[in-house]
C-alpha positions in Angstrom: 0.0 0.0 0.0 1.5 3.3 -1.0 1.7 6.4 1.1 -1.4 8.1 -0.4 -3.6 5.0 0.0 -2.3 4.5 3.5 -3.2 8.1 4.4 -6.7 7.7 2.8 -7.1 4.4 4.7 -6.3 6.2 8.0 -8.8 8.9 7.2 -11.5 6.3 6.5 -10.6 4.5 9.7 -10.9 7.7 11.8 -14.2 8.6 10.2 -15.7 5.2 10.6 -14.3 4.1 14.0 -12.9 1.0 12.2 -9.3 0.3 13.2 -6.9 1.0 10.4 -5.5 -2.5 10.9 -8.9 -3.9 9.7 -8.6 -1.9 6.5 -5.3 -3.4 5.4 -5.2 -4.6 1.7 -3.4 -7.8 1.1 -1.7 -8.3 -2.2 -4.5 -10.8 -3.1 -7.2 -8.2 -2.2 -5.5 -5.6 -4.3 -5.4 -8.0 -7.2 -9.0 -9.0 -6.9 -10.3 -5.4 -6.6 -8.2 -4.2 -9.5 -9.2 -7.1 -11.7 -12.9 -6.4 -10.9 -12.3 -2.7 -11.7 -10.7 -3.7 -15.1 -13.6 -6.0 -15.9 -16.2 -3.3 -15.1 -14.4 -0.6 -17.1 -13.8 -2.8 -20.2 -17.0 -4.9 -20.3 -19.3 -1.9 -19.7 -17.2 0.5 -21.8 -17.7 3.0 -19.0 -14.7 3.7 -16.7 -16.9 5.2 -14.0 -18.4 1.7 -13.4 -15.0 0.6 -12.0 -15.1 2.5 -8.7 -18.8 1.9 -8.3 -18.4 -1.9 -8.7 -15.6 -1.8 -6.2 -17.9 -0.1 -3.7 -20.5 -2.7 -4.3 -18.0 -5.5 -3.7 -17.0 -3.9 -0.4 -20.5 -3.4 0.8 -21.5 -6.9 -0.2 -18.5 -8.5 1.5 -18.9 -6.4 4.6 -22.6 -6.9 5.1 -22.7 -10.6 4.1 -19.5 -11.8 5.7 -18.6 -13.4 2.3 -15.0 -13.2 1.3 -13.8 -10.7 -1.2 -12.7 -13.7 -3.3 -16.3 -14.9 -3.4 -18.0 -11.6 -4.3 -15.3 -10.7 -6.8 -15.6 -14.2 -8.3 -19.2 -13.4 -9.2 -18.0 -10.6 -11.4 -15.4 -12.8 -13.1 -18.0 -15.4 -13.7 -20.4 -12.9 -15.3 -17.5 -11.6 -17.5 -16.5 -15.3 -18.3 
């Protein structure tokens, strides 16, 4: 995680009362999110769908308790 993203993570943590340590991105998480963003941008031909899809993935994983791998896999399957 680069310095800018780490700073943004810390701001999100402070605003949400979620410990910054719970907002760490593993290399696998980064890969999954970026892959989903790429699929959204290319398949829809609208780059603005990339961050919106990433938001949906985060909400779905957070609310359901499903893994990021599971929710991101649904996007890969749809693109399949």
